[in-house]
N, CA, C, O and the ligand as a Tripos MOL2 file, in Angstrom:
@<TRIPOS>MOLECULE
protein
  309   307    78     0     0
PROTEIN
NO_CHARGES

@<TRIPOS>ATOM
      1 N          21.9160   -2.5930    2.4770 N.3       1 MET1
      2 CA         20.9950   -1.4380    2.4470 C.3       1 MET1
      3 C          19.7050   -1.8460    1.7540 C.2       1 MET1
      4 O          19.7650   -2.2840    0.6050 O.2       1 MET1
      5 N          18.5910   -1.7340    2.3590 N.am      2 ASP2
      6 CA         17.3790   -2.0980    1.6790 C.3       2 ASP2
      7 C          16.6230   -0.9090    1.1400 C.2       2 ASP2
      8 O          16.9340    0.2340    1.4740 O.2       2 ASP2
      9 N          15.6360   -1.1640    0.3120 N.am      3 ASP3
     10 CA         14.9600   -0.0570   -0.3920 C.3       3 ASP3
     11 C          14.2180    0.8820    0.5180 C.2       3 ASP3
     12 O          14.1170    2.0740    0.2280 O.2       3 ASP3
     13 N          13.6840    0.3650    1.6350 N.am      4 VAL4
     14 CA         12.9510    1.2220    2.5560 C.3       4 VAL4
     15 C          13.8400    2.2550    3.1220 C.2       4 VAL4
     16 O          13.4730    3.4280    3.1820 O.2       4 VAL4
     17 N          15.0760    1.8350    3.5690 N.am      5 ASP5
     18 CA         16.0140    2.7970    4.1190 C.3       5 ASP5
     19 C          16.3760    3.8670    3.1210 C.2       5 ASP5
     20 O          16.4780    5.0480    3.4520 O.2       5 ASP5
     21 N          16.5750    3.4190    1.8590 N.am      6 PHE6
     22 CA         16.9840    4.3360    0.8160 C.3       6 PHE6
     23 C          15.8690    5.3730    0.5570 C.2       6 PHE6
     24 O          16.1520    6.5670    0.4600 O.2       6 PHE6
     25 N          14.6240    4.9300    0.4480 N.am      7 ASP7
     26 CA         13.5250    5.9070    0.2840 C.3       7 ASP7
     27 C          13.4970    6.9460    1.3910 C.2       7 ASP7
     28 O          13.2750    8.1340    1.1580 O.2       7 ASP7
     29 N          13.7380    6.4440    2.6450 N.am      8 GLU8
     30 CA         13.6980    7.3820    3.7660 C.3       8 GLU8
     31 C          14.8950    8.3740    3.6260 C.2       8 GLU8
     32 O          14.7710    9.5650    3.9100 O.2       8 GLU8
     33 N          16.0260    7.8440    3.1870 N.am      9 LEU9
     34 CA         17.2330    8.7500    3.0470 C.3       9 LEU9
     35 C          16.9660    9.8200    2.0480 C.2       9 LEU9
     36 O          17.2560   10.9860    2.3140 O.2       9 LEU9
     37 N          16.4000    9.4680    0.8550 N.am     10 VAL10
     38 CA         16.1840   10.4380   -0.1600 C.3      10 VAL10
     39 C          15.1380   11.4660    0.2650 C.2      10 VAL10
     40 O          15.2070   12.6320   -0.1250 O.2      10 VAL10
     41 N          14.1710   11.0240    1.0650 N.am     11 ALA11
     42 CA         13.1430   11.9510    1.5020 C.3      11 ALA11
     43 C          13.7020   12.9080    2.4980 C.2      11 ALA11
     44 O          13.1060   13.9640    2.7120 O.2      11 ALA11
     45 N          14.8350   12.6040    3.1390 N.am     12 SER12
     46 CA         15.3970   13.4430    4.2360 C.3      12 SER12
     47 C          16.4530   14.4220    3.7380 C.2      12 SER12
     48 O          16.6350   15.4960    4.3120 O.2      12 SER12
     49 N          17.1410   14.0450    2.6730 N.am     13 VAL13
     50 CA         18.2570   14.9160    2.2030 C.3      13 VAL13
     51 C          17.7200   15.9150    1.1850 C.2      13 VAL13
     52 O          16.5860   15.7890    0.7230 O.2      13 VAL13
     53 N          18.5660   16.9460    0.8250 N.am     14 THR14
     54 CA         18.1160   18.0430    0.0510 C.3      14 THR14
     55 C          18.7470   18.0010   -1.3890 C.2      14 THR14
     56 O          19.9690   17.9770   -1.5370 O.2      14 THR14
     57 N          17.9080   17.9930   -2.3930 N.am     15 LEU15
     58 CA         18.4260   17.9440   -3.7450 C.3      15 LEU15
     59 C          19.1620   19.2460   -4.1210 C.2      15 LEU15
     60 O          18.6140   20.3450   -4.0310 O.2      15 LEU15
     61 N          20.4190   19.0760   -4.5420 N.am     16 ARG16
     62 CA         21.2530   20.2670   -4.8790 C.3      16 ARG16
     63 C          21.5020   20.3660   -6.3270 C.2      16 ARG16
     64 O          21.5760   21.4700   -6.8670 O.2      16 ARG16
     65 N          21.6370   19.2400   -6.9990 N.am     17 GLU17
     66 CA         22.0110   19.2840   -8.4250 C.3      17 GLU17
     67 C          21.4290   18.0650   -9.1230 C.2      17 GLU17
     68 O          21.3940   16.9630   -8.5750 O.2      17 GLU17
     69 N          20.9750   18.2960  -10.3470 N.am     18 GLU18
     70 CA         20.5310   17.1650  -11.1350 C.3      18 GLU18
     71 C          20.9190   17.4010  -12.5530 C.2      18 GLU18
     72 O          20.6370   18.4670  -13.0990 O.2      18 GLU18
     73 N          21.5680   16.4260  -13.1840 N.am     19 ASN19
     74 CA         21.8410   16.4760  -14.6460 C.3      19 ASN19
     75 C          21.4500   15.1220  -15.2070 C.2      19 ASN19
     76 O          20.8430   14.2960  -14.5250 O.2      19 ASN19
     77 N          21.8170   14.9130  -16.4790 N.am     20 GLN20
     78 CA         21.3220   13.6890  -17.0940 C.3      20 GLN20
     79 C          22.0450   12.4530  -16.5350 C.2      20 GLN20
     80 O          21.5660   11.3330  -16.7090 O.2      20 GLN20
     81 N          23.1700   12.6410  -15.8800 N.am     21 ALA21
     82 CA         23.8910   11.4800  -15.3730 C.3      21 ALA21
     83 C          23.6370   11.1850  -13.9120 C.2      21 ALA21
     84 O          23.5460   10.0230  -13.5140 O.2      21 ALA21
     85 N          23.5220   12.2270  -13.1130 N.am     22 ILE22
     86 CA         23.4330   12.0210  -11.6680 C.3      22 ILE22
     87 C          22.4450   12.9510  -10.9910 C.2      22 ILE22
     88 O          22.0800   13.9850  -11.5500 O.2      22 ILE22
     89 N          22.0140   12.5950   -9.8010 N.am     23 LYS23
     90 CA         21.3170   13.4670   -8.8740 C.3      23 LYS23
     91 C          22.1530   13.5850   -7.6480 C.2      23 LYS23
     92 O          22.6020   12.5740   -7.1100 O.2      23 LYS23
     93 N          22.3840   14.8070   -7.1760 N.am     24 SER24
     94 CA         23.2260   15.0580   -5.9800 C.3      24 SER24
     95 C          22.4100   15.7000   -4.9110 C.2      24 SER24
     96 O          21.7720   16.7360   -5.0980 O.2      24 SER24
     97 N          22.4540   15.0310   -3.7520 N.am     25 TYR25
     98 CA         21.7460   15.5400   -2.5890 C.3      25 TYR25
     99 C          22.6680   15.9000   -1.5040 C.2      25 TYR25
    100 O          23.6610   15.1980   -1.3130 O.2      25 TYR25
    101 N          22.4190   16.9700   -0.7490 N.am     26 GLN26
    102 CA         23.2210   17.3300    0.3730 C.3      26 GLN26
    103 C          22.5860   16.7930    1.6710 C.2      26 GLN26
    104 O          21.3710   16.8540    1.8590 O.2      26 GLN26
    105 N          23.4300   16.2760    2.5400 N.am     27 ASN27
    106 CA         22.9580   15.7730    3.8080 C.3      27 ASN27
    107 C          22.8410   16.8930    4.8130 C.2      27 ASN27
    108 O          23.7590   17.1390    5.5950 O.2      27 ASN27
    109 N          21.6950   17.5810    4.7900 N.am     28 THR28
    110 CA         21.4960   18.7910    5.6090 C.3      28 THR28
    111 C          20.9810   18.4080    6.9900 C.2      28 THR28
    112 O          20.8640   19.2850    7.8460 O.2      28 THR28
    113 N          20.6650   17.1300    7.2490 N.am     29 VAL29
    114 CA         20.0610   16.7670    8.5150 C.3      29 VAL29
    115 C          20.9320   15.7580    9.2840 C.2      29 VAL29
    116 O          20.4400   15.0960   10.1980 O.2      29 VAL29
    117 N          22.1950   15.6390    8.9300 N.am     30 ALA30
    118 CA         23.1550   14.8280    9.7030 C.3      30 ALA30
    119 C          22.7710   13.3560    9.7930 C.2      30 ALA30
    120 O          22.8120   12.7690   10.8740 O.2      30 ALA30
    121 N          22.4090   12.7750    8.6950 N.am     31 ILE31
    122 CA         22.0660   11.3680    8.6040 C.3      31 ILE31
    123 C          23.3800   10.5430    8.5710 C.2      31 ILE31
    124 O          24.3690   10.9380    7.9540 O.2      31 ILE31
    125 N          23.3440    9.4110    9.2450 N.am     32 SER32
    126 CA         24.5390    8.5330    9.2310 C.3      32 SER32
    127 C          24.5470    7.6910    7.9280 C.2      32 SER32
    128 O          23.5130    7.2260    7.4480 O.2      32 SER32
    129 N          25.7330    7.5300    7.4060 N.am     33 CYS33
    130 CA         25.8970    6.6660    6.2150 C.3      33 CYS33
    131 C          25.5180    5.2250    6.5590 C.2      33 CYS33
    132 O          25.9970    4.6790    7.5530 O.2      33 CYS33
    133 N          24.6480    4.5980    5.7300 N.am     34 PRO34
    134 CA         24.2270    3.2130    6.0270 C.3      34 PRO34
    135 C          25.3550    2.2010    5.8640 C.2      34 PRO34
    136 O          25.2730    1.0800    6.3660 O.2      34 PRO34
    137 N          26.4070    2.6050    5.1600 N.am     35 ALA35
    138 CA         27.4910    1.6570    4.8890 C.3      35 ALA35
    139 C          28.5370    1.6710    6.0230 C.2      35 ALA35
    140 O          28.9730    0.6120    6.4730 O.2      35 ALA35
    141 N          28.9430    2.8860    6.4880 N.am     36 CYS36
    142 CA         30.0520    2.9310    7.4730 C.3      36 CYS36
    143 C          29.6120    3.5330    8.7920 C.2      36 CYS36
    144 O          30.3740    3.4940    9.7590 O.2      36 CYS36
    145 N          28.4070    4.0900    8.8690 N.am     37 GLY37
    146 CA         27.9240    4.6250   10.1110 C.3      37 GLY37
    147 C          28.3530    6.0820   10.4560 C.2      37 GLY37
    148 O          27.8480    6.6860   11.4020 O.2      37 GLY37
    149 N          29.2930    6.6130    9.6600 N.am     38 SER38
    150 CA         29.6910    8.0180    9.8900 C.3      38 SER38
    151 C          28.7220    8.9250    9.1080 C.2      38 SER38
    152 O          28.0940    8.4970    8.1390 O.2      38 SER38
    153 N          28.6210   10.1420    9.5390 N.am     39 GLN39
    154 CA         27.7710   11.0770    8.8150 C.3      39 GLN39
    155 C          28.3450   11.3520    7.4240 C.2      39 GLN39
    156 O          29.5390   11.6230    7.3000 O.2      39 GLN39
    157 N          27.5370   11.2910    6.3980 N.am     40 PHE40
    158 CA         28.0640   11.5750    5.0560 C.3      40 PHE40
    159 C          27.7510   13.0020    4.6610 C.2      40 PHE40
    160 O          26.9150   13.6540    5.2860 O.2      40 PHE40
    161 N          28.4230   13.4970    3.6180 N.am     41 ASP41
    162 CA         28.1940   14.8830    3.2020 C.3      41 ASP41
    163 C          27.1930   14.9710    2.0490 C.2      41 ASP41
    164 O          26.2840   15.8020    2.0660 O.2      41 ASP41
    165 N          27.3680   14.1130    1.0580 N.am     42 ASP42
    166 CA         26.4380   14.1730   -0.0830 C.3      42 ASP42
    167 C          26.0700   12.7690   -0.4750 C.2      42 ASP42
    168 O          26.8320   11.8210   -0.2820 O.2      42 ASP42
    169 N          24.8870   12.6570   -1.0270 N.am     43 LEU43
    170 CA         24.3550   11.4160   -1.5460 C.3      43 LEU43
    171 C          24.1640   11.6140   -3.0510 C.2      43 LEU43
    172 O          23.4730   12.5380   -3.4790 O.2      43 LEU43
    173 N          24.7860   10.7330   -3.8540 N.am     44 ILE44
    174 CA         24.7170   10.8510   -5.2830 C.3      44 ILE44
    175 C          24.0790    9.5970   -5.8280 C.2      44 ILE44
    176 O          24.5080    8.4750   -5.5570 O.2      44 ILE44
    177 N          23.0230    9.8290   -6.6190 N.am     45 VAL45
    178 CA         22.3060    8.7430   -7.2990 C.3      45 VAL45
    179 C          22.7100    8.7440   -8.7610 C.2      45 VAL45
    180 O          22.5310    9.7470   -9.4510 O.2      45 VAL45
    181 N          23.2530    7.6360   -9.2430 N.am     46 CYS46
    182 CA         23.6750    7.5700  -10.6680 C.3      46 CYS46
    183 C          22.5030    7.1340  -11.4930 C.2      46 CYS46
    184 O          21.9210    6.0700  -11.2790 O.2      46 CYS46
    185 N          22.1590    7.9970  -12.4660 N.am     47 LYS47
    186 CA         20.9900    7.7100  -13.3280 C.3      47 LYS47
    187 C          21.4020    6.9620  -14.5620 C.2      47 LYS47
    188 O          20.6260    6.1880  -15.1230 O.2      47 LYS47
    189 N          22.6020    7.1890  -14.9780 N.am     48 GLU48
    190 CA         23.1110    6.4530  -16.1570 C.3      48 GLU48
    191 C          24.0320    5.3390  -15.7430 C.2      48 GLU48
    192 O          24.6990    5.4520  -14.7140 O.2      48 GLU48
    193 N          24.0940    4.2930  -16.4840 N.am     49 ASN49
    194 CA         25.0090    3.2080  -16.2150 C.3      49 ASN49
    195 C          25.8220    2.8380  -17.4330 C.2      49 ASN49
    196 O          25.2430    2.3270  -18.3920 O.2      49 ASN49
    197 N          27.1100    3.0570  -17.4630 N.am     50 PRO50
    198 CA         27.9500    3.5680  -16.3670 C.3      50 PRO50
    199 C          27.9350    5.1390  -16.3400 C.2      50 PRO50
    200 O          27.5150    5.7950  -17.2930 O.2      50 PRO50
    201 N          28.3860    5.6570  -15.2690 N.am     51 THR51
    202 CA         28.4150    7.1070  -15.0310 C.3      51 THR51
    203 C          29.7960    7.5130  -14.5340 C.2      51 THR51
    204 O          30.3980    6.8050  -13.7270 O.2      51 THR51
    205 N          30.2990    8.6390  -15.0050 N.am     52 SER52
    206 CA         31.5160    9.1980  -14.4810 C.3      52 SER52
    207 C          31.1370   10.3310  -13.5240 C.2      52 SER52
    208 O          30.2240   11.1060  -13.8110 O.2      52 SER52
    209 N          31.8480   10.4310  -12.3670 N.am     53 LEU53
    210 CA         31.5120   11.3850  -11.3850 C.3      53 LEU53
    211 C          32.2990   12.7010  -11.5260 C.2      53 LEU53
    212 O          31.7980   13.7580  -11.1410 O.2      53 LEU53
    213 N          33.5370   12.6470  -12.0780 N.am     54 ASN54
    214 CA         34.3650   13.8500  -12.2190 C.3      54 ASN54
    215 C          34.4770   14.6080  -10.9300 C.2      54 ASN54
    216 O          34.1790   15.8010  -10.8720 O.2      54 ASN54
    217 N          34.9060   13.9240   -9.8930 N.am     55 LEU55
    218 CA         35.0290   14.5410   -8.5720 C.3      55 LEU55
    219 C          36.0420   15.6290   -8.5740 C.2      55 LEU55
    220 O          37.1240   15.4500   -9.1330 O.2      55 LEU55
    221 N          35.7440   16.7760   -7.9630 N.am     56 SER56
    222 CA         36.6980   17.8780   -7.9000 C.3      56 SER56
    223 C          37.4750   17.8510   -6.5970 C.2      56 SER56
    224 O          38.4650   18.5680   -6.4540 O.2      56 SER56
    225 N          37.0400   17.0290   -5.6390 N.am     57 LYS57
    226 CA         37.7470   16.9530   -4.3260 C.3      57 LYS57
    227 C          38.1230   15.5510   -4.0810 C.2      57 LYS57
    228 O          37.6060   14.6250   -4.7070 O.2      57 LYS57
    229 N          39.0720   15.3810   -3.1210 N.am     58 GLN58
    230 CA         39.3730   14.0370   -2.6510 C.3      58 GLN58
    231 C          38.3650   13.6360   -1.6020 C.2      58 GLN58
    232 O          38.1910   14.3020   -0.5820 O.2      58 GLN58
    233 N          37.6910   12.5010   -1.8880 N.am     59 LEU59
    234 CA         36.6170   12.0900   -1.0070 C.3      59 LEU59
    235 C          36.7320   10.6430   -0.6740 C.2      59 LEU59
    236 O          37.2260    9.8620   -1.4890 O.2      59 LEU59
    237 N          36.2870   10.2440    0.5110 N.am     60 ASP60
    238 CA         36.0740    8.8220    0.7670 C.3      60 ASP60
    239 C          34.6420    8.5150    0.3130 C.2      60 ASP60
    240 O          33.7130    9.2850    0.5590 O.2      60 ASP60
    241 N          34.4970    7.3900   -0.3420 N.am     61 LEU61
    242 CA         33.1950    7.0320   -0.8840 C.3      61 LEU61
    243 C          32.6770    5.7470   -0.2690 C.2      61 LEU61
    244 O          33.4400    4.8120   -0.0280 O.2      61 LEU61
    245 N          31.3560    5.7020   -0.0130 N.am     62 CYS62
    246 CA         30.6830    4.4250    0.2880 C.3      62 CYS62
    247 C          29.6430    4.2490   -0.8430 C.2      62 CYS62
    248 O          29.0680    5.2150   -1.3450 O.2      62 CYS62
    249 N          29.4360    3.0070   -1.2080 N.am     63 VAL63
    250 CA         28.6180    2.7240   -2.3600 C.3      63 VAL63
    251 C          27.5360    1.7010   -2.0240 C.2      63 VAL63
    252 O          27.7780    0.7190   -1.3230 O.2      63 VAL63
    253 N          26.3460    1.9560   -2.5400 N.am     64 GLY64
    254 CA         25.2490    0.9600   -2.4070 C.3      64 GLY64
    255 C          24.4720    0.9590   -3.6850 C.2      64 GLY64
    256 O          24.8790    1.5870   -4.6620 O.2      64 GLY64
    257 N          23.3340    0.2490   -3.6990 N.am     65 SER65
    258 CA         22.4980    0.2940   -4.8360 C.3      65 SER65
    259 C          21.0180    0.2570   -4.3860 C.2      65 SER65
    260 O          20.6770   -0.3170   -3.3510 O.2      65 SER65
    261 N          20.1540    0.8950   -5.2090 N.am     66 ALA66
    262 CA         18.7410    0.8950   -4.9260 C.3      66 ALA66
    263 C          17.9860    1.0100   -6.2430 C.2      66 ALA66
    264 O          18.2980    1.8790   -7.0570 O.2      66 ALA66
    265 N          17.0290    0.1730   -6.4580 N.am     67 ASP67
    266 CA         16.2620    0.2170   -7.6880 C.3      67 ASP67
    267 C          17.1650    0.1490   -8.9100 C.2      67 ASP67
    268 O          16.9200    0.8510   -9.8910 O.2      67 ASP67
    269 N          18.2180   -0.6910   -8.8720 N.am     68 ASP68
    270 CA         19.1820   -0.8950   -9.9410 C.3      68 ASP68
    271 C          19.9610    0.3670  -10.2690 C.2      68 ASP68
    272 O          20.5320    0.4670  -11.3550 O.2      68 ASP68
    273 N          19.9990    1.3360   -9.3530 N.am     69 GLN69
    274 CA         20.8210    2.5110   -9.5790 C.3      69 GLN69
    275 C          21.8970    2.4750   -8.5020 C.2      69 GLN69
    276 O          21.6510    2.0900   -7.3600 O.2      69 GLN69
    277 N          23.1130    2.8930   -8.9040 N.am     70 ALA70
    278 CA         24.2280    3.0130   -7.9520 C.3      70 ALA70
    279 C          24.0000    4.2730   -7.0980 C.2      70 ALA70
    280 O          23.5700    5.3200   -7.5830 O.2      70 ALA70
    281 N          24.3060    4.1170   -5.8160 N.am     71 VAL71
    282 CA         24.1070    5.2050   -4.8740 C.3      71 VAL71
    283 C          25.4220    5.4020   -4.1160 C.2      71 VAL71
    284 O          25.9790    4.4610   -3.5510 O.2      71 VAL71
    285 N          25.8960    6.6350   -4.1170 N.am     72 ILE72
    286 CA         27.2290    6.8650   -3.5450 C.3      72 ILE72
    287 C          27.1050    7.9240   -2.3970 C.2      72 ILE72
    288 O          26.5000    8.9880   -2.5310 O.2      72 ILE72
    289 N          27.7340    7.5270   -1.2730 N.am     73 PHE73
    290 CA         27.7700    8.4550   -0.1010 C.3      73 PHE73
    291 C          29.1670    8.9960   -0.0500 C.2      73 PHE73
    292 O          30.1420    8.2440   -0.0340 O.2      73 PHE73
    293 N          29.2660   10.3370   -0.0220 N.am     74 THR74
    294 CA         30.6410   10.9250    0.0160 C.3      74 THR74
    295 C          30.9500   11.4180    1.4070 C.2      74 THR74
    296 O          30.0960   11.9220    2.1370 O.2      74 THR74
    297 N          32.2560   11.2420    1.7470 N.am     75 HIS75
    298 CA         32.7680   11.7190    3.0310 C.3      75 HIS75
    299 C          33.9950   12.5810    2.6870 C.2      75 HIS75
    300 O          34.9190   12.1240    2.0140 O.2      75 HIS75
    301 N          33.9830   13.8660    3.1730 N.am     76 LYS76
    302 CA         35.1410   14.6720    2.9420 C.3      76 LYS76
    303 C          36.2890   14.1860    3.8460 C.2      76 LYS76
    304 O          36.0610   13.7740    4.9830 O.2      76 LYS76
    305 N          37.5150   14.2400    3.3250 N.am     77 LYS77
    306 CA         38.6950   13.7920    4.1050 C.3      77 LYS77
    307 C          39.0560   14.8540    5.1230 C.2      77 LYS77
    308 O          40.0110   14.6830    5.8810 O.2      77 LYS77
    309 ZN         30.1780    5.9120    4.5770 Zn       78 ZN78
@<TRIPOS>BOND
     1     1     2 1
     2     2     3 1
     3     3     4 2
     4     3     5 am
     5     5     6 1
     6     6     7 1
     7     7     8 2
     8     7     9 am
     9     9    10 1
    10    10    11 1
    11    11    12 2
    12    11    13 am
    13    13    14 1
    14    14    15 1
    15    15    16 2
    16    15    17 am
    17    17    18 1
    18    18    19 1
    19    19    20 2
    20    19    21 am
    21    21    22 1
    22    22    23 1
    23    23    24 2
    24    23    25 am
    25    25    26 1
    26    26    27 1
    27    27    28 2
    28    27    29 am
    29    29    30 1
    30    30    31 1
    31    31    32 2
    32    31    33 am
    33    33    34 1
    34    34    35 1
    35    35    36 2
    36    35    37 am
    37    37    38 1
    38    38    39 1
    39    39    40 2
    40    39    41 am
    41    41    42 1
    42    42    43 1
    43    43    44 2
    44    43    45 am
    45    45    46 1
    46    46    47 1
    47    47    48 2
    48    47    49 am
    49    49    50 1
    50    50    51 1
    51    51    52 2
    52    51    53 am
    53    53    54 1
    54    54    55 1
    55    55    56 2
    56    55    57 am
    57    57    58 1
    58    58    59 1
    59    59    60 2
    60    59    61 am
    61    61    62 1
    62    62    63 1
    63    63    64 2
    64    63    65 am
    65    65    66 1
    66    66    67 1
    67    67    68 2
    68    67    69 am
    69    69    70 1
    70    70    71 1
    71    71    72 2
    72    71    73 am
    73    73    74 1
    74    74    75 1
    75    75    76 2
    76    75    77 am
    77    77    78 1
    78    78    79 1
    79    79    80 2
    80    79    81 am
    81    81    82 1
    82    82    83 1
    83    83    84 2
    84    83    85 am
    85    85    86 1
    86    86    87 1
    87    87    88 2
    88    87    89 am
    89    89    90 1
    90    90    91 1
    91    91    92 2
    92    91    93 am
    93    93    94 1
    94    94    95 1
    95    95    96 2
    96    95    97 am
    97    97    98 1
    98    98    99 1
    99    99   100 2
   100    99   101 am
   101   101   102 1
   102   102   103 1
   103   103   104 2
   104   103   105 am
   105   105   106 1
   106   106   107 1
   107   107   108 2
   108   107   109 am
   109   109   110 1
   110   110   111 1
   111   111   112 2
   112   111   113 am
   113   113   114 1
   114   114   115 1
   115   115   116 2
   116   115   117 am
   117   117   118 1
   118   118   119 1
   119   119   120 2
   120   119   121 am
   121   121   122 1
   122   122   123 1
   123   123   124 2
   124   123   125 am
   125   125   126 1
   126   126   127 1
   127   127   128 2
   128   127   129 am
   129   129   130 1
   130   130   131 1
   131   131   132 2
   132   131   133 am
   133   133   134 1
   134   134   135 1
   135   135   136 2
   136   135   137 am
   137   137   138 1
   138   138   139 1
   139   139   140 2
   140   139   141 am
   141   141   142 1
   142   142   143 1
   143   143   144 2
   144   143   145 am
   145   145   146 1
   146   146   147 1
   147   147   148 2
   148   147   149 am
   149   149   150 1
   150   150   151 1
   151   151   152 2
   152   151   153 am
   153   153   154 1
   154   154   155 1
   155   155   156 2
   156   155   157 am
   157   157   158 1
   158   158   159 1
   159   159   160 2
   160   159   161 am
   161   161   162 1
   162   162   163 1
   163   163   164 2
   164   163   165 am
   165   165   166 1
   166   166   167 1
   167   167   168 2
   168   167   169 am
   169   169   170 1
   170   170   171 1
   171   171   172 2
   172   171   173 am
   173   173   174 1
   174   174   175 1
   175   175   176 2
   176   175   177 am
   177   177   178 1
   178   178   179 1
   179   179   180 2
   180   179   181 am
   181   181   182 1
   182   182   183 1
   183   183   184 2
   184   183   185 am
   185   185   186 1
   186   186   187 1
   187   187   188 2
   188   187   189 am
   189   189   190 1
   190   190   191 1
   191   191   192 2
   192   191   193 am
   193   193   194 1
   194   194   195 1
   195   195   196 2
   196   195   197 am
   197   197   198 1
   198   198   199 1
   199   199   200 2
   200   199   201 am
   201   201   202 1
   202   202   203 1
   203   203   204 2
   204   203   205 am
   205   205   206 1
   206   206   207 1
   207   207   208 2
   208   207   209 am
   209   209   210 1
   210   210   211 1
   211   211   212 2
   212   211   213 am
   213   213   214 1
   214   214   215 1
   215   215   216 2
   216   215   217 am
   217   217   218 1
   218   218   219 1
   219   219   220 2
   220   219   221 am
   221   221   222 1
   222   222   223 1
   223   223   224 2
   224   223   225 am
   225   225   226 1
   226   226   227 1
   227   227   228 2
   228   227   229 am
   229   229   230 1
   230   230   231 1
   231   231   232 2
   232   231   233 am
   233   233   234 1
   234   234   235 1
   235   235   236 2
   236   235   237 am
   237   237   238 1
   238   238   239 1
   239   239   240 2
   240   239   241 am
   241   241   242 1
   242   242   243 1
   243   243   244 2
   244   243   245 am
   245   245   246 1
   246   246   247 1
   247   247   248 2
   248   247   249 am
   249   249   250 1
   250   250   251 1
   251   251   252 2
   252   251   253 am
   253   253   254 1
   254   254   255 1
   255   255   256 2
   256   255   257 am
   257   257   258 1
   258   258   259 1
   259   259   260 2
   260   259   261 am
   261   261   262 1
   262   262   263 1
   263   263   264 2
   264   263   265 am
   265   265   266 1
   266   266   267 1
   267   267   268 2
   268   267   269 am
   269   269   270 1
   270   270   271 1
   271   271   272 2
   272   271   273 am
   273   273   274 1
   274   274   275 1
   275   275   276 2
   276   275   277 am
   277   277   278 1
   278   278   279 1
   279   279   280 2
   280   279   281 am
   281   281   282 1
   282   282   283 1
   283   283   284 2
   284   283   285 am
   285   285   286 1
   286   286   287 1
   287   287   288 2
   288   287   289 am
   289   289   290 1
   290   290   291 1
   291   291   292 2
   292   291   293 am
   293   293   294 1
   294   294   295 1
   295   295   296 2
   296   295   297 am
   297   297   298 1
   298   298   299 1
   299   299   300 2
   300   299   301 am
   301   301   302 1
   302   302   303 1
   303   303   304 2
   304   303   305 am
   305   305   306 1
   306   306   307 1
   307   307   308 2
@<TRIPOS>SUBSTRUCTURE
     1 MET1         2 RESIDUE 1 A MET
     2 ASP2         6 RESIDUE 1 A ASP
     3 ASP3        10 RESIDUE 1 A ASP
     4 VAL4        14 RESIDUE 1 A VAL
     5 ASP5        18 RESIDUE 1 A ASP
     6 PHE6        22 RESIDUE 1 A PHE
     7 ASP7        26 RESIDUE 1 A ASP
     8 GLU8        30 RESIDUE 1 A GLU
     9 LEU9        34 RESIDUE 1 A LEU
    10 VAL10       38 RESIDUE 1 A VAL
    11 ALA11       42 RESIDUE 1 A ALA
    12 SER12       46 RESIDUE 1 A SER
    13 VAL13       50 RESIDUE 1 A VAL
    14 THR14       54 RESIDUE 1 A THR
    15 LEU15       58 RESIDUE 1 A LEU
    16 ARG16       62 RESIDUE 1 A ARG
    17 GLU17       66 RESIDUE 1 A GLU
    18 GLU18       70 RESIDUE 1 A GLU
    19 ASN19       74 RESIDUE 1 A ASN
    20 GLN20       78 RESIDUE 1 A GLN
    21 ALA21       82 RESIDUE 1 A ALA
    22 ILE22       86 RESIDUE 1 A ILE
    23 LYS23       90 RESIDUE 1 A LYS
    24 SER24       94 RESIDUE 1 A SER
    25 TYR25       98 RESIDUE 1 A TYR
    26 GLN26      102 RESIDUE 1 A GLN
    27 ASN27      106 RESIDUE 1 A ASN
    28 THR28      110 RESIDUE 1 A THR
    29 VAL29      114 RESIDUE 1 A VAL
    30 ALA30      118 RESIDUE 1 A ALA
    31 ILE31      122 RESIDUE 1 A ILE
    32 SER32      126 RESIDUE 1 A SER
    33 CYS33      130 RESIDUE 1 A CYS
    34 PRO34      134 RESIDUE 1 A PRO
    35 ALA35      138 RESIDUE 1 A ALA
    36 CYS36      142 RESIDUE 1 A CYS
    37 GLY37      146 RESIDUE 1 A GLY
    38 SER38      150 RESIDUE 1 A SER
    39 GLN39      154 RESIDUE 1 A GLN
    40 PHE40      158 RESIDUE 1 A PHE
    41 ASP41      162 RESIDUE 1 A ASP
    42 ASP42      166 RESIDUE 1 A ASP
    43 LEU43      170 RESIDUE 1 A LEU
    44 ILE44      174 RESIDUE 1 A ILE
    45 VAL45      178 RESIDUE 1 A VAL
    46 CYS46      182 RESIDUE 1 A CYS
    47 LYS47      186 RESIDUE 1 A LYS
    48 GLU48      190 RESIDUE 1 A GLU
    49 ASN49      194 RESIDUE 1 A ASN
    50 PRO50      198 RESIDUE 1 A PRO
    51 THR51      202 RESIDUE 1 A THR
    52 SER52      206 RESIDUE 1 A SER
    53 LEU53      210 RESIDUE 1 A LEU
    54 ASN54      214 RESIDUE 1 A ASN
    55 LEU55      218 RESIDUE 1 A LEU
    56 SER56      222 RESIDUE 1 A SER
    57 LYS57      226 RESIDUE 1 A LYS
    58 GLN58      230 RESIDUE 1 A GLN
    59 LEU59      234 RESIDUE 1 A LEU
    60 ASP60      238 RESIDUE 1 A ASP
    61 LEU61      242 RESIDUE 1 A LEU
    62 CYS62      246 RESIDUE 1 A CYS
    63 VAL63      250 RESIDUE 1 A VAL
    64 GLY64      254 RESIDUE 1 A GLY
    65 SER65      258 RESIDUE 1 A SER
    66 ALA66      262 RESIDUE 1 A ALA
    67 ASP67      266 RESIDUE 1 A ASP
    68 ASP68      270 RESIDUE 1 A ASP
    69 GLN69      274 RESIDUE 1 A GLN
    70 ALA70      278 RESIDUE 1 A ALA
    71 VAL71      282 RESIDUE 1 A VAL
    72 ILE72      286 RESIDUE 1 A ILE
    73 PHE73      290 RESIDUE 1 A PHE
    74 THR74      294 RESIDUE 1 A THR
    75 HIS75      298 RESIDUE 1 A HIS
    76 LYS76      302 RESIDUE 1 A LYS
    77 LYS77      306 RESIDUE 1 A LYS
    78 ZN78       309 GROUP 0 **** ****
């Protein structure tokens, strides 16, 4: 995943939640996950290193990095 794709991704998705550890974006425009090609549900940018996600649901995750931040794509099972 290169930085240009990531910038386009963030510009396309909708910011839903931001706290000191993460930014969470919802995939409202049906973008395909750059890692696995399936449509993802949420895009999470980790602002702190390391970061705990405290997931409340069982999710499949794809992981990338951009600008030295971990980026996580979630897929509901
Ligand atoms: Zn994926």
